[in-house]
mmCIF file of the C-alpha atoms, coordinates in Angstrom:
data_MODEL
# 
_entry.id   MODEL 
# 
loop_
_atom_site.group_PDB 
_atom_site.id 
_atom_site.type_symbol 
_atom_site.label_atom_id 
_atom_site.label_alt_id 
_atom_site.label_comp_id 
_atom_site.label_asym_id 
_atom_site.label_entity_id 
_atom_site.label_seq_id 
_atom_site.pdbx_PDB_ins_code 
_atom_site.Cartn_x 
_atom_site.Cartn_y 
_atom_site.Cartn_z 
_atom_site.occupancy 
_atom_site.B_iso_or_equiv 
_atom_site.pdbx_formal_charge 
_atom_site.auth_seq_id 
_atom_site.auth_comp_id 
_atom_site.auth_asym_id 
_atom_site.auth_atom_id 
_atom_site.pdbx_PDB_model_num 
ATOM 1   C CA . UNK A 1 1   ? -13.607 33.168 53.830 1.00 0.00 ? 1   UNK A CA 1 
ATOM 2   C CA . UNK A 1 2   ? -10.933 32.279 56.345 1.00 0.00 ? 2   UNK A CA 1 
ATOM 3   C CA . UNK A 1 3   ? -7.628  30.968 55.110 1.00 0.00 ? 3   UNK A CA 1 
ATOM 4   C CA . UNK A 1 4   ? -4.205  30.107 56.498 1.00 0.00 ? 4   UNK A CA 1 
ATOM 5   C CA . UNK A 1 5   ? -2.687  32.776 54.193 1.00 0.00 ? 5   UNK A CA 1 
ATOM 6   C CA . UNK A 1 6   ? 0.920   31.630 53.920 1.00 0.00 ? 6   UNK A CA 1 
ATOM 7   C CA . UNK A 1 7   ? 2.444   34.971 52.741 1.00 0.00 ? 7   UNK A CA 1 
ATOM 8   C CA . UNK A 1 8   ? 1.857   36.406 56.242 1.00 0.00 ? 8   UNK A CA 1 
ATOM 9   C CA . UNK A 1 9   ? 4.118   33.855 57.967 1.00 0.00 ? 9   UNK A CA 1 
ATOM 10  C CA . UNK A 1 10  ? 7.547   34.796 59.326 1.00 0.00 ? 10  UNK A CA 1 
ATOM 11  C CA . UNK A 1 11  ? 10.200  32.342 60.472 1.00 0.00 ? 11  UNK A CA 1 
ATOM 12  C CA . UNK A 1 12  ? 10.787  32.162 64.253 1.00 0.00 ? 12  UNK A CA 1 
ATOM 13  C CA . UNK A 1 13  ? 13.025  29.078 64.575 1.00 0.00 ? 13  UNK A CA 1 
ATOM 14  C CA . UNK A 1 14  ? 15.286  29.009 61.501 1.00 0.00 ? 14  UNK A CA 1 
ATOM 15  C CA . UNK A 1 15  ? 16.862  25.614 60.838 1.00 0.00 ? 15  UNK A CA 1 
ATOM 16  C CA . UNK A 1 16  ? 17.337  24.362 64.410 1.00 0.00 ? 16  UNK A CA 1 
ATOM 17  C CA . UNK A 1 17  ? 19.224  21.012 64.425 1.00 0.00 ? 17  UNK A CA 1 
ATOM 18  C CA . UNK A 1 18  ? 17.480  18.068 66.119 1.00 0.00 ? 18  UNK A CA 1 
ATOM 19  C CA . UNK A 1 19  ? 20.086  17.148 68.725 1.00 0.00 ? 19  UNK A CA 1 
ATOM 20  C CA . UNK A 1 20  ? 21.243  13.531 68.502 1.00 0.00 ? 20  UNK A CA 1 
ATOM 21  C CA . UNK A 1 21  ? 19.502  12.946 65.161 1.00 0.00 ? 21  UNK A CA 1 
ATOM 22  C CA . UNK A 1 22  ? 22.151  14.445 62.869 1.00 0.00 ? 22  UNK A CA 1 
ATOM 23  C CA . UNK A 1 23  ? 22.715  11.136 61.033 1.00 0.00 ? 23  UNK A CA 1 
ATOM 24  C CA . UNK A 1 24  ? 19.004  10.399 60.652 1.00 0.00 ? 24  UNK A CA 1 
ATOM 25  C CA . UNK A 1 25  ? 16.587  11.538 57.969 1.00 0.00 ? 25  UNK A CA 1 
ATOM 26  C CA . UNK A 1 26  ? 13.407  13.167 59.252 1.00 0.00 ? 26  UNK A CA 1 
ATOM 27  C CA . UNK A 1 27  ? 10.702  12.298 56.741 1.00 0.00 ? 27  UNK A CA 1 
ATOM 28  C CA . UNK A 1 28  ? 7.501   13.791 58.117 1.00 0.00 ? 28  UNK A CA 1 
ATOM 29  C CA . UNK A 1 29  ? 5.992   15.807 60.942 1.00 0.00 ? 29  UNK A CA 1 
ATOM 30  C CA . UNK A 1 30  ? 2.593   15.850 62.662 1.00 0.00 ? 30  UNK A CA 1 
ATOM 31  C CA . UNK A 1 31  ? 1.074   17.808 65.552 1.00 0.00 ? 31  UNK A CA 1 
ATOM 32  C CA . UNK A 1 32  ? -0.598  16.027 68.480 1.00 0.00 ? 32  UNK A CA 1 
ATOM 33  C CA . UNK A 1 33  ? -3.260  18.325 70.032 1.00 0.00 ? 33  UNK A CA 1 
ATOM 34  C CA . UNK A 1 34  ? -3.678  16.032 73.091 1.00 0.00 ? 34  UNK A CA 1 
ATOM 35  C CA . UNK A 1 35  ? -0.048  16.335 74.191 1.00 0.00 ? 35  UNK A CA 1 
ATOM 36  C CA . UNK A 1 36  ? 0.773   19.650 72.446 1.00 0.00 ? 36  UNK A CA 1 
ATOM 37  C CA . UNK A 1 37  ? 3.862   17.990 70.961 1.00 0.00 ? 37  UNK A CA 1 
ATOM 38  C CA . UNK A 1 38  ? 5.105   17.054 67.499 1.00 0.00 ? 38  UNK A CA 1 
ATOM 39  C CA . UNK A 1 39  ? 5.817   13.578 66.147 1.00 0.00 ? 39  UNK A CA 1 
ATOM 40  C CA . UNK A 1 40  ? 8.342   12.932 63.389 1.00 0.00 ? 40  UNK A CA 1 
ATOM 41  C CA . UNK A 1 41  ? 9.363   9.733  61.620 1.00 0.00 ? 41  UNK A CA 1 
ATOM 42  C CA . UNK A 1 42  ? 12.901  8.772  60.637 1.00 0.00 ? 42  UNK A CA 1 
ATOM 43  C CA . UNK A 1 43  ? 13.126  6.695  57.463 1.00 0.00 ? 43  UNK A CA 1 
ATOM 44  C CA . UNK A 1 44  ? 16.701  5.420  57.235 1.00 0.00 ? 44  UNK A CA 1 
ATOM 45  C CA . UNK A 1 45  ? 16.859  3.707  60.655 1.00 0.00 ? 45  UNK A CA 1 
ATOM 46  C CA . UNK A 1 46  ? 13.120  3.515  61.311 1.00 0.00 ? 46  UNK A CA 1 
ATOM 47  C CA . UNK A 1 47  ? 11.910  5.168  64.510 1.00 0.00 ? 47  UNK A CA 1 
ATOM 48  C CA . UNK A 1 48  ? 9.420   7.743  65.730 1.00 0.00 ? 48  UNK A CA 1 
ATOM 49  C CA . UNK A 1 49  ? 10.528  10.786 67.665 1.00 0.00 ? 49  UNK A CA 1 
ATOM 50  C CA . UNK A 1 50  ? 8.401   13.013 69.873 1.00 0.00 ? 50  UNK A CA 1 
ATOM 51  C CA . UNK A 1 51  ? 9.452   16.671 69.915 1.00 0.00 ? 51  UNK A CA 1 
ATOM 52  C CA . UNK A 1 52  ? 8.546   19.758 71.891 1.00 0.00 ? 52  UNK A CA 1 
ATOM 53  C CA . UNK A 1 53  ? 7.099   22.663 69.887 1.00 0.00 ? 53  UNK A CA 1 
ATOM 54  C CA . UNK A 1 54  ? 10.583  24.223 70.103 1.00 0.00 ? 54  UNK A CA 1 
ATOM 55  C CA . UNK A 1 55  ? 12.092  21.171 68.366 1.00 0.00 ? 55  UNK A CA 1 
ATOM 56  C CA . UNK A 1 56  ? 13.690  19.510 71.402 1.00 0.00 ? 56  UNK A CA 1 
ATOM 57  C CA . UNK A 1 57  ? 13.752  15.688 71.368 1.00 0.00 ? 57  UNK A CA 1 
ATOM 58  C CA . UNK A 1 58  ? 11.538  14.251 74.133 1.00 0.00 ? 58  UNK A CA 1 
ATOM 59  C CA . UNK A 1 59  ? 11.746  10.522 73.272 1.00 0.00 ? 59  UNK A CA 1 
ATOM 60  C CA . UNK A 1 60  ? 12.513  8.031  70.510 1.00 0.00 ? 60  UNK A CA 1 
ATOM 61  C CA . UNK A 1 61  ? 10.350  4.983  69.714 1.00 0.00 ? 61  UNK A CA 1 
ATOM 62  C CA . UNK A 1 62  ? 12.012  2.298  67.518 1.00 0.00 ? 62  UNK A CA 1 
ATOM 63  C CA . UNK A 1 63  ? 9.877   0.947  64.639 1.00 0.00 ? 63  UNK A CA 1 
ATOM 64  C CA . UNK A 1 64  ? 10.436  -2.803 64.180 1.00 0.00 ? 64  UNK A CA 1 
ATOM 65  C CA . UNK A 1 65  ? 9.469   -4.367 60.834 1.00 0.00 ? 65  UNK A CA 1 
ATOM 66  C CA . UNK A 1 66  ? 9.228   -1.189 58.746 1.00 0.00 ? 66  UNK A CA 1 
ATOM 67  C CA . UNK A 1 67  ? 11.477  -0.759 55.658 1.00 0.00 ? 67  UNK A CA 1 
ATOM 68  C CA . UNK A 1 68  ? 11.268  2.936  54.835 1.00 0.00 ? 68  UNK A CA 1 
ATOM 69  C CA . UNK A 1 69  ? 8.619   4.862  56.794 1.00 0.00 ? 69  UNK A CA 1 
ATOM 70  C CA . UNK A 1 70  ? 8.199   8.235  55.063 1.00 0.00 ? 70  UNK A CA 1 
ATOM 71  C CA . UNK A 1 71  ? 4.757   9.497  56.116 1.00 0.00 ? 71  UNK A CA 1 
ATOM 72  C CA . UNK A 1 72  ? 3.241   10.047 59.560 1.00 0.00 ? 72  UNK A CA 1 
ATOM 73  C CA . UNK A 1 73  ? 0.040   11.559 60.935 1.00 0.00 ? 73  UNK A CA 1 
ATOM 74  C CA . UNK A 1 74  ? -1.532  11.822 64.384 1.00 0.00 ? 74  UNK A CA 1 
ATOM 75  C CA . UNK A 1 75  ? -5.168  10.652 64.234 1.00 0.00 ? 75  UNK A CA 1 
ATOM 76  C CA . UNK A 1 76  ? -7.507  10.387 67.235 1.00 0.00 ? 76  UNK A CA 1 
ATOM 77  C CA . UNK A 1 77  ? -7.572  8.239  70.400 1.00 0.00 ? 77  UNK A CA 1 
ATOM 78  C CA . UNK A 1 78  ? -3.782  7.826  70.471 1.00 0.00 ? 78  UNK A CA 1 
ATOM 79  C CA . UNK A 1 79  ? -3.633  6.448  66.932 1.00 0.00 ? 79  UNK A CA 1 
ATOM 80  C CA . UNK A 1 80  ? -0.946  7.320  64.394 1.00 0.00 ? 80  UNK A CA 1 
ATOM 81  C CA . UNK A 1 81  ? -0.910  6.444  60.699 1.00 0.00 ? 81  UNK A CA 1 
ATOM 82  C CA . UNK A 1 82  ? 2.485   5.480  59.225 1.00 0.00 ? 82  UNK A CA 1 
ATOM 83  C CA . UNK A 1 83  ? 3.155   5.125  55.479 1.00 0.00 ? 83  UNK A CA 1 
ATOM 84  C CA . UNK A 1 84  ? 6.050   2.938  54.310 1.00 0.00 ? 84  UNK A CA 1 
ATOM 85  C CA . UNK A 1 85  ? 7.098   4.133  50.851 1.00 0.00 ? 85  UNK A CA 1 
ATOM 86  C CA . UNK A 1 86  ? 9.154   1.049  49.961 1.00 0.00 ? 86  UNK A CA 1 
ATOM 87  C CA . UNK A 1 87  ? 6.583   -1.540 51.083 1.00 0.00 ? 87  UNK A CA 1 
ATOM 88  C CA . UNK A 1 88  ? 3.553   0.508  49.888 1.00 0.00 ? 88  UNK A CA 1 
ATOM 89  C CA . UNK A 1 89  ? 1.922   -0.070 53.272 1.00 0.00 ? 89  UNK A CA 1 
ATOM 90  C CA . UNK A 1 90  ? -0.181  2.030  55.628 1.00 0.00 ? 90  UNK A CA 1 
ATOM 91  C CA . UNK A 1 91  ? -0.091  0.890  59.271 1.00 0.00 ? 91  UNK A CA 1 
ATOM 92  C CA . UNK A 1 92  ? -2.237  2.351  62.052 1.00 0.00 ? 92  UNK A CA 1 
ATOM 93  C CA . UNK A 1 93  ? -0.448  2.137  65.401 1.00 0.00 ? 93  UNK A CA 1 
ATOM 94  C CA . UNK A 1 94  ? -1.366  3.094  68.955 1.00 0.00 ? 94  UNK A CA 1 
ATOM 95  C CA . UNK A 1 95  ? 1.031   5.247  70.978 1.00 0.00 ? 95  UNK A CA 1 
ATOM 96  C CA . UNK A 1 96  ? 0.696   6.417  74.584 1.00 0.00 ? 96  UNK A CA 1 
ATOM 97  C CA . UNK A 1 97  ? 3.005   7.909  77.210 1.00 0.00 ? 97  UNK A CA 1 
ATOM 98  C CA . UNK A 1 98  ? 4.316   4.415  78.101 1.00 0.00 ? 98  UNK A CA 1 
ATOM 99  C CA . UNK A 1 99  ? 5.121   3.236  74.543 1.00 0.00 ? 99  UNK A CA 1 
ATOM 100 C CA . UNK A 1 100 ? 8.773   2.167  74.289 1.00 0.00 ? 100 UNK A CA 1 
ATOM 101 C CA . UNK A 1 101 ? 8.820   0.371  70.920 1.00 0.00 ? 101 UNK A CA 1 
ATOM 102 C CA . UNK A 1 102 ? 6.400   -0.563 68.097 1.00 0.00 ? 102 UNK A CA 1 
ATOM 103 C CA . UNK A 1 103 ? 6.349   -3.812 66.108 1.00 0.00 ? 103 UNK A CA 1 
ATOM 104 C CA . UNK A 1 104 ? 4.537   -3.787 62.757 1.00 0.00 ? 104 UNK A CA 1 
ATOM 105 C CA . UNK A 1 105 ? 3.174   -7.308 63.435 1.00 0.00 ? 105 UNK A CA 1 
ATOM 106 C CA . UNK A 1 106 ? 0.965   -5.957 66.231 1.00 0.00 ? 106 UNK A CA 1 
ATOM 107 C CA . UNK A 1 107 ? -1.064  -3.535 64.089 1.00 0.00 ? 107 UNK A CA 1 
ATOM 108 C CA . UNK A 1 108 ? -3.491  -3.537 61.132 1.00 0.00 ? 108 UNK A CA 1 
ATOM 109 C CA . UNK A 1 109 ? -1.873  -2.922 57.736 1.00 0.00 ? 109 UNK A CA 1 
ATOM 110 C CA . UNK A 1 110 ? -3.381  -1.668 54.474 1.00 0.00 ? 110 UNK A CA 1 
ATOM 111 C CA . UNK A 1 111 ? -1.854  -2.227 51.031 1.00 0.00 ? 111 UNK A CA 1 
ATOM 112 C CA . UNK A 1 112 ? -1.566  1.061  49.123 1.00 0.00 ? 112 UNK A CA 1 
ATOM 113 C CA . UNK A 1 113 ? -1.095  -0.716 45.787 1.00 0.00 ? 113 UNK A CA 1 
ATOM 114 C CA . UNK A 1 114 ? 1.378   0.017  42.992 1.00 0.00 ? 114 UNK A CA 1 
ATOM 115 C CA . UNK A 1 115 ? 2.501   3.500  41.920 1.00 0.00 ? 115 UNK A CA 1 
ATOM 116 C CA . UNK A 1 116 ? 3.597   4.818  38.506 1.00 0.00 ? 116 UNK A CA 1 
ATOM 117 C CA . UNK A 1 117 ? 7.095   5.208  39.910 1.00 0.00 ? 117 UNK A CA 1 
ATOM 118 C CA . UNK A 1 118 ? 7.534   2.458  42.509 1.00 0.00 ? 118 UNK A CA 1 
ATOM 119 C CA . UNK A 1 119 ? 10.421  4.340  44.147 1.00 0.00 ? 119 UNK A CA 1 
ATOM 120 C CA . UNK A 1 120 ? 8.524   7.648  44.332 1.00 0.00 ? 120 UNK A CA 1 
ATOM 121 C CA . UNK A 1 121 ? 5.352   6.218  45.801 1.00 0.00 ? 121 UNK A CA 1 
ATOM 122 C CA . UNK A 1 122 ? 3.220   7.105  48.837 1.00 0.00 ? 122 UNK A CA 1 
ATOM 123 C CA . UNK A 1 123 ? 5.208   9.524  50.938 1.00 0.00 ? 123 UNK A CA 1 
ATOM 124 C CA . UNK A 1 124 ? 2.731   11.783 52.755 1.00 0.00 ? 124 UNK A CA 1 
ATOM 125 C CA . UNK A 1 125 ? -0.316  11.340 54.988 1.00 0.00 ? 125 UNK A CA 1 
ATOM 126 C CA . UNK A 1 126 ? -2.604  13.655 56.963 1.00 0.00 ? 126 UNK A CA 1 
ATOM 127 C CA . UNK A 1 127 ? -5.637  13.029 59.188 1.00 0.00 ? 127 UNK A CA 1 
ATOM 128 C CA . UNK A 1 128 ? -8.727  15.105 58.367 1.00 0.00 ? 128 UNK A CA 1 
ATOM 129 C CA . UNK A 1 129 ? -10.800 15.231 61.585 1.00 0.00 ? 129 UNK A CA 1 
ATOM 130 C CA . UNK A 1 130 ? -13.745 17.098 60.015 1.00 0.00 ? 130 UNK A CA 1 
ATOM 131 C CA . UNK A 1 131 ? -14.254 14.537 57.275 1.00 0.00 ? 131 UNK A CA 1 
ATOM 132 C CA . UNK A 1 132 ? -12.981 11.577 59.350 1.00 0.00 ? 132 UNK A CA 1 
ATOM 133 C CA . UNK A 1 133 ? -10.650 10.459 56.600 1.00 0.00 ? 133 UNK A CA 1 
ATOM 134 C CA . UNK A 1 134 ? -6.984  10.074 55.777 1.00 0.00 ? 134 UNK A CA 1 
ATOM 135 C CA . UNK A 1 135 ? -5.417  12.118 52.995 1.00 0.00 ? 135 UNK A CA 1 
ATOM 136 C CA . UNK A 1 136 ? -2.557  10.291 51.267 1.00 0.00 ? 136 UNK A CA 1 
ATOM 137 C CA . UNK A 1 137 ? 0.065   11.834 48.995 1.00 0.00 ? 137 UNK A CA 1 
ATOM 138 C CA . UNK A 1 138 ? 1.962   10.139 46.179 1.00 0.00 ? 138 UNK A CA 1 
ATOM 139 C CA . UNK A 1 139 ? 5.385   11.695 45.634 1.00 0.00 ? 139 UNK A CA 1 
ATOM 140 C CA . UNK A 1 140 ? 5.871   11.650 41.853 1.00 0.00 ? 140 UNK A CA 1 
ATOM 141 C CA . UNK A 1 141 ? 3.879   12.394 39.804 1.00 0.00 ? 141 UNK A CA 1 
ATOM 142 C CA . UNK A 1 142 ? 2.156   14.268 42.668 1.00 0.00 ? 142 UNK A CA 1 
ATOM 143 C CA . UNK A 1 143 ? -1.319  12.923 43.462 1.00 0.00 ? 143 UNK A CA 1 
ATOM 144 C CA . UNK A 1 144 ? -3.678  12.838 46.461 1.00 0.00 ? 144 UNK A CA 1 
ATOM 145 C CA . UNK A 1 145 ? -6.063  10.129 47.653 1.00 0.00 ? 145 UNK A CA 1 
ATOM 146 C CA . UNK A 1 146 ? -8.576  9.904  50.490 1.00 0.00 ? 146 UNK A CA 1 
ATOM 147 C CA . UNK A 1 147 ? -9.409  6.847  52.587 1.00 0.00 ? 147 UNK A CA 1 
ATOM 148 C CA . UNK A 1 148 ? -12.424 6.964  54.890 1.00 0.00 ? 148 UNK A CA 1 
ATOM 149 C CA . UNK A 1 149 ? -12.131 6.004  58.557 1.00 0.00 ? 149 UNK A CA 1 
ATOM 150 C CA . UNK A 1 150 ? -14.288 6.120  61.644 1.00 0.00 ? 150 UNK A CA 1 
ATOM 151 C CA . UNK A 1 151 ? -11.344 7.316  63.744 1.00 0.00 ? 151 UNK A CA 1 
ATOM 152 C CA . UNK A 1 152 ? -10.470 3.739  64.725 1.00 0.00 ? 152 UNK A CA 1 
ATOM 153 C CA . UNK A 1 153 ? -7.835  1.374  63.316 1.00 0.00 ? 153 UNK A CA 1 
ATOM 154 C CA . UNK A 1 154 ? -10.352 0.224  60.679 1.00 0.00 ? 154 UNK A CA 1 
ATOM 155 C CA . UNK A 1 155 ? -10.428 1.935  57.289 1.00 0.00 ? 155 UNK A CA 1 
ATOM 156 C CA . UNK A 1 156 ? -13.595 1.800  55.185 1.00 0.00 ? 156 UNK A CA 1 
ATOM 157 C CA . UNK A 1 157 ? -13.732 0.780  51.510 1.00 0.00 ? 157 UNK A CA 1 
ATOM 158 C CA . UNK A 1 158 ? -10.749 1.683  49.336 1.00 0.00 ? 158 UNK A CA 1 
ATOM 159 C CA . UNK A 1 159 ? -8.677  4.777  48.740 1.00 0.00 ? 159 UNK A CA 1 
ATOM 160 C CA . UNK A 1 160 ? -10.151 7.226  46.210 1.00 0.00 ? 160 UNK A CA 1 
ATOM 161 C CA . UNK A 1 161 ? -8.110  9.564  44.015 1.00 0.00 ? 161 UNK A CA 1 
ATOM 162 C CA . UNK A 1 162 ? -8.714  13.285 44.573 1.00 0.00 ? 162 UNK A CA 1 
ATOM 163 C CA . UNK A 1 163 ? -8.971  15.066 41.211 1.00 0.00 ? 163 UNK A CA 1 
ATOM 164 C CA . UNK A 1 164 ? -6.696  18.120 41.271 1.00 0.00 ? 164 UNK A CA 1 
ATOM 165 C CA . UNK A 1 165 ? -5.085  20.386 38.695 1.00 0.00 ? 165 UNK A CA 1 
ATOM 166 C CA . UNK A 1 166 ? -3.299  22.415 41.389 1.00 0.00 ? 166 UNK A CA 1 
ATOM 167 C CA . UNK A 1 167 ? -0.438  19.958 41.952 1.00 0.00 ? 167 UNK A CA 1 
ATOM 168 C CA . UNK A 1 168 ? 1.951   21.501 39.423 1.00 0.00 ? 168 UNK A CA 1 
ATOM 169 C CA . UNK A 1 169 ? 4.906   20.486 41.585 1.00 0.00 ? 169 UNK A CA 1 
ATOM 170 C CA . UNK A 1 170 ? 8.106   18.549 40.941 1.00 0.00 ? 170 UNK A CA 1 
ATOM 171 C CA . UNK A 1 171 ? 7.221   16.237 43.814 1.00 0.00 ? 171 UNK A CA 1 
ATOM 172 C CA . UNK A 1 172 ? 4.875   15.968 46.819 1.00 0.00 ? 172 UNK A CA 1 
ATOM 173 C CA . UNK A 1 173 ? 6.745   15.438 50.087 1.00 0.00 ? 173 UNK A CA 1 
ATOM 174 C CA . UNK A 1 174 ? 4.293   16.360 52.858 1.00 0.00 ? 174 UNK A CA 1 
ATOM 175 C CA . UNK A 1 175 ? 0.637   17.019 53.707 1.00 0.00 ? 175 UNK A CA 1 
ATOM 176 C CA . UNK A 1 176 ? -1.147  18.635 56.632 1.00 0.00 ? 176 UNK A CA 1 
ATOM 177 C CA . UNK A 1 177 ? -4.725  19.725 57.393 1.00 0.00 ? 177 UNK A CA 1 
ATOM 178 C CA . UNK A 1 178 ? -5.255  23.047 59.171 1.00 0.00 ? 178 UNK A CA 1 
ATOM 179 C CA . UNK A 1 179 ? -7.523  22.308 62.178 1.00 0.00 ? 179 UNK A CA 1 
ATOM 180 C CA . UNK A 1 180 ? -9.004  25.834 62.063 1.00 0.00 ? 180 UNK A CA 1 
ATOM 181 C CA . UNK A 1 181 ? -10.041 26.127 58.400 1.00 0.00 ? 181 UNK A CA 1 
ATOM 182 C CA . UNK A 1 182 ? -9.955  22.529 57.156 1.00 0.00 ? 182 UNK A CA 1 
ATOM 183 C CA . UNK A 1 183 ? -7.628  23.668 54.355 1.00 0.00 ? 183 UNK A CA 1 
ATOM 184 C CA . UNK A 1 184 ? -4.905  21.352 53.035 1.00 0.00 ? 184 UNK A CA 1 
ATOM 185 C CA . UNK A 1 185 ? -1.201  22.212 53.069 1.00 0.00 ? 185 UNK A CA 1 
ATOM 186 C CA . UNK A 1 186 ? 0.837   20.531 50.315 1.00 0.00 ? 186 UNK A CA 1 
ATOM 187 C CA . UNK A 1 187 ? 4.636   20.522 50.617 1.00 0.00 ? 187 UNK A CA 1 
ATOM 188 C CA . UNK A 1 188 ? 7.118   20.004 47.775 1.00 0.00 ? 188 UNK A CA 1 
ATOM 189 C CA . UNK A 1 189 ? 10.798  19.523 48.664 1.00 0.00 ? 189 UNK A CA 1 
ATOM 190 C CA . UNK A 1 190 ? 11.939  19.627 45.018 1.00 0.00 ? 190 UNK A CA 1 
ATOM 191 C CA . UNK A 1 191 ? 9.935   22.755 44.148 1.00 0.00 ? 191 UNK A CA 1 
ATOM 192 C CA . UNK A 1 192 ? 10.728  24.483 47.490 1.00 0.00 ? 192 UNK A CA 1 
ATOM 193 C CA . UNK A 1 193 ? 7.040   25.302 47.829 1.00 0.00 ? 193 UNK A CA 1 
ATOM 194 C CA . UNK A 1 194 ? 4.207   25.039 50.347 1.00 0.00 ? 194 UNK A CA 1 
ATOM 195 C CA . UNK A 1 195 ? 0.684   25.353 48.890 1.00 0.00 ? 195 UNK A CA 1 
ATOM 196 C CA . UNK A 1 196 ? -2.622  26.027 50.643 1.00 0.00 ? 196 UNK A CA 1 
ATOM 197 C CA . UNK A 1 197 ? -5.683  24.406 49.026 1.00 0.00 ? 197 UNK A CA 1 
ATOM 198 C CA . UNK A 1 198 ? -9.276  25.086 50.112 1.00 0.00 ? 198 UNK A CA 1 
ATOM 199 C CA . UNK A 1 199 ? -12.076 22.515 50.633 1.00 0.00 ? 199 UNK A CA 1 
ATOM 200 C CA . UNK A 1 200 ? -12.665 22.410 46.867 1.00 0.00 ? 200 UNK A CA 1 
ATOM 201 C CA . UNK A 1 201 ? -8.983  21.803 46.156 1.00 0.00 ? 201 UNK A CA 1 
ATOM 202 C CA . UNK A 1 202 ? -8.397  25.296 44.758 1.00 0.00 ? 202 UNK A CA 1 
ATOM 203 C CA . UNK A 1 203 ? -5.111  27.052 45.538 1.00 0.00 ? 203 UNK A CA 1 
ATOM 204 C CA . UNK A 1 204 ? -5.573  29.891 48.042 1.00 0.00 ? 204 UNK A CA 1 
ATOM 205 C CA . UNK A 1 205 ? -1.984  30.874 48.846 1.00 0.00 ? 205 UNK A CA 1 
ATOM 206 C CA . UNK A 1 206 ? 1.598   29.647 48.695 1.00 0.00 ? 206 UNK A CA 1 
ATOM 207 C CA . UNK A 1 207 ? 4.971   30.094 50.388 1.00 0.00 ? 207 UNK A CA 1 
ATOM 208 C CA . UNK A 1 208 ? 8.408   29.841 48.755 1.00 0.00 ? 208 UNK A CA 1 
ATOM 209 C CA . UNK A 1 209 ? 10.950  28.012 50.927 1.00 0.00 ? 209 UNK A CA 1 
ATOM 210 C CA . UNK A 1 210 ? 13.949  29.889 49.545 1.00 0.00 ? 210 UNK A CA 1 
ATOM 211 C CA . UNK A 1 211 ? 16.448  32.188 51.231 1.00 0.00 ? 211 UNK A CA 1 
ATOM 212 C CA . UNK A 1 212 ? 15.038  35.657 51.820 1.00 0.00 ? 212 UNK A CA 1 
ATOM 213 C CA . UNK A 1 213 ? 11.363  34.670 51.667 1.00 0.00 ? 213 UNK A CA 1 
ATOM 214 C CA . UNK A 1 214 ? 9.237   34.868 54.842 1.00 0.00 ? 214 UNK A CA 1 
ATOM 215 C CA . UNK A 1 215 ? 12.379  35.782 56.797 1.00 0.00 ? 215 UNK A CA 1 
ATOM 216 C CA . UNK A 1 216 ? 14.346  32.609 55.938 1.00 0.00 ? 216 UNK A CA 1 
ATOM 217 C CA . UNK A 1 217 ? 18.103  33.126 56.349 1.00 0.00 ? 217 UNK A CA 1 
ATOM 218 C CA . UNK A 1 218 ? 18.788  30.238 53.990 1.00 0.00 ? 218 UNK A CA 1 
ATOM 219 C CA . UNK A 1 219 ? 16.830  27.954 51.659 1.00 0.00 ? 219 UNK A CA 1 
ATOM 220 C CA . UNK A 1 220 ? 15.212  24.908 53.323 1.00 0.00 ? 220 UNK A CA 1 
ATOM 221 C CA . UNK A 1 221 ? 17.290  22.246 51.483 1.00 0.00 ? 221 UNK A CA 1 
ATOM 222 C CA . UNK A 1 222 ? 14.758  19.390 51.529 1.00 0.00 ? 222 UNK A CA 1 
ATOM 223 C CA . UNK A 1 223 ? 11.454  20.080 53.263 1.00 0.00 ? 223 UNK A CA 1 
ATOM 224 C CA . UNK A 1 224 ? 10.047  16.602 53.905 1.00 0.00 ? 224 UNK A CA 1 
ATOM 225 C CA . UNK A 1 225 ? 7.319   17.281 56.466 1.00 0.00 ? 225 UNK A CA 1 
ATOM 226 C CA . UNK A 1 226 ? 4.895   20.010 57.509 1.00 0.00 ? 226 UNK A CA 1 
ATOM 227 C CA . UNK A 1 227 ? 2.591   20.344 60.526 1.00 0.00 ? 227 UNK A CA 1 
ATOM 228 C CA . UNK A 1 228 ? 0.237   23.046 61.767 1.00 0.00 ? 228 UNK A CA 1 
ATOM 229 C CA . UNK A 1 229 ? -1.094  23.415 65.318 1.00 0.00 ? 229 UNK A CA 1 
ATOM 230 C CA . UNK A 1 230 ? -4.390  24.736 66.719 1.00 0.00 ? 230 UNK A CA 1 
ATOM 231 C CA . UNK A 1 231 ? -2.982  28.279 66.829 1.00 0.00 ? 231 UNK A CA 1 
ATOM 232 C CA . UNK A 1 232 ? -1.909  28.166 63.187 1.00 0.00 ? 232 UNK A CA 1 
ATOM 233 C CA . UNK A 1 233 ? 1.821   27.915 63.901 1.00 0.00 ? 233 UNK A CA 1 
ATOM 234 C CA . UNK A 1 234 ? 3.640   26.068 61.104 1.00 0.00 ? 234 UNK A CA 1 
ATOM 235 C CA . UNK A 1 235 ? 6.427   23.524 61.651 1.00 0.00 ? 235 UNK A CA 1 
ATOM 236 C CA . UNK A 1 236 ? 8.661   21.990 58.972 1.00 0.00 ? 236 UNK A CA 1 
ATOM 237 C CA . UNK A 1 237 ? 11.452  19.416 58.849 1.00 0.00 ? 237 UNK A CA 1 
# 
C-alpha cells in the first residue's frame, strides 16, 4: 500500500521568514493545484495571503468581518473554506485572480456549534476531493469531524464526528489530505508532531518537528499549518 511515509522527508527550506508578515500570526496553509501556489490565513489581523511554493508573498487579501480565522483549505472551483475559531463559524468564500478583499456578509456561513473548550475549538480544515467532504479539526481535546459537500458552497446535512484513537496529541493545529494517497496528515503544534493516518484512520507514519530530526536545524516552535502538493512536497507554517 502506498503511503506518504514521513520519515523519508528532509527539510529543504528551513524556517524562511515571510517577508512583511513578521508581526502577523500564520494560522494555516493550503495548496492550490490550479495556481500551483499556497494560501495561508493570518488570525490576529485577519487576511489571506497567497504564497509561491518557495514562500514568497504574492498578494494579501483582507478578511472583513472575521474575528479569529484559524483554519483554511482550498476546495474546488475557486472556493476556499475558512474556519473562525472564536466565532465557531465555517465560511465558504470564492477567490480568483482579481479578488482584492473578502467580506463575510457576502458568503454562506455554517455554525460549527459549541466545543468542550470554547477557546480551543475548531482550528483546522482540509478538503477531501475523493470523498467530496470537508475534514474539520477541533484543537483540544483533539477531534476530527467530516461534513459532506458537493464541491459547491452548499454543505449537506450536519458534521459527523470521526471516531479515532490515534489522536494522542496535546492539541490538533492543522490538517491536510494527500492528493496522491488520500491519507490524512494531522499536525500538533504542542506535541511537535505530524501524523499520517490511512483511509481507516490508522497511523501509518509520523514526523517529529524537533531540532535534528529530518534535517531540521532548529525545532519548529509552533507549527500551525501543513499542506502537501501533487508531488508530495510538504509545507508548514
